[in-house]
C-alpha positions, 0 to 999 in steps of 0.5 A, a space after each residue: 522215137 520223139 523227143 520225150 518219147 522211150 522205149 518200156 523195155 527199157 524202163 523196166 530194165 532200168 528200174 531191175 539195175 535200180 535194184 540190183 545196186 540197193 543194199 540190203 538193210 542189215 537190221 543185225 549187223 549191231 546186235 549186241 548183247 549183254 544189261 545195263 544197270 545203274 544205281 541212284 540215291 534218288 527216288 523215283 518220284 525225284 528222277 520224274 520230278 526232274 524229267 518233268 524239269 527238264 521237259 518244262 524246260 525244253 518246252 519254253 525253248 
C-alpha cells in the first residue's frame, strides 16, 4: 500500500471498535418522583410583570 491508502476492512473494523467503547446515555438514571410547591404573596400579574422586567434587564446587557 502507498502513503495515504488504507484497507477498507481495517477501517470498518476500527469503526465497530469505536462504537463498542461509547457508553450509552441513561436518560432515566436520575429520575425522581415528587412534587414542588411554593407560596407567594404576589399575584400572577405581579409575577409576570417582574419576569418582564428581568427579561428587559437581560436584553439591555
